[in-house]
C-alpha positions, -999 to +999 in steps of 0.1 A: +558-195-326+524-208-333+510-173-330+535-162-358+526-188-380+489-183-379+493-145-385+514-154-415+488-178-427+463-152-424+482-125-440+487-148-468+451-158-473+442-123-473+469-106-493+481-137-519+507-111-535+539-107-519+540-070-533+506-062-516+516-079-483+550-059-481+528-027-491+501-034-461+530-044-438+549-012-444+516+011-443+508-005-407+542-009-391+560+023-404+538+053-390+542+038-353+579+033-357+590+067-372+589+090-346+603+069-319+632+059-340+639+094-352+639+104-317+670+081-310+689+100-335+677+136-335+671+152-303+642+173-316+622+142-318+627+127-283+599+119-261+593+113-224+597+074-220+557+064-217+548+083-248+572+064-268+550+031-264+520+053-268+533+065-300+542+030-312+509+015-304+489+046-313+507+052-349+501+012-357+469+011-341+457+040-364+472+026-397+457-008-388+422+005-379+422+029-412+433-004-431+405-025-417+379+003-423+393+002-460+389-036-462+355-036-446+341-006-469+349-029-500+359-002-522+372-005-556+401+017-547+418-011-526+425-006-490+422+033-489+392+043-469+380+077-481+408+077-506+435+081-478+463+055-475+466+040-440+500+054-437+488+088-431+462+085-405+487+064-385+515+090-386+488+118-378+480+097-347+519+094-340+528+129-344+498+138-322+512+115-295+545+128-302+533+165-295+520+156-262+547+135-251+577+156-264+607+161-242+615+199-237+649+207-249 
């Protein structure tokens, strides 16, 4: 519980606007969740069990890394490193892991 509170305070200090906060959380979390959740409902997207966790962590980690690179680069364009939103590199990592761990149907 204390970890959640510290994370919340840190996020509010970095992103004081609620709109920016939701944008950042969505950009980081959605790429990791998209393919595994689709796999629950659409058989084409189902993956072998160990690869689901890899896709969750890889997609989220890719987006988070890209976001941090954008923040550290201190660009005038916001958090877009090299002009690319964090969502897309994270989704690319999640899709690559999906292709590696896809169940053959």
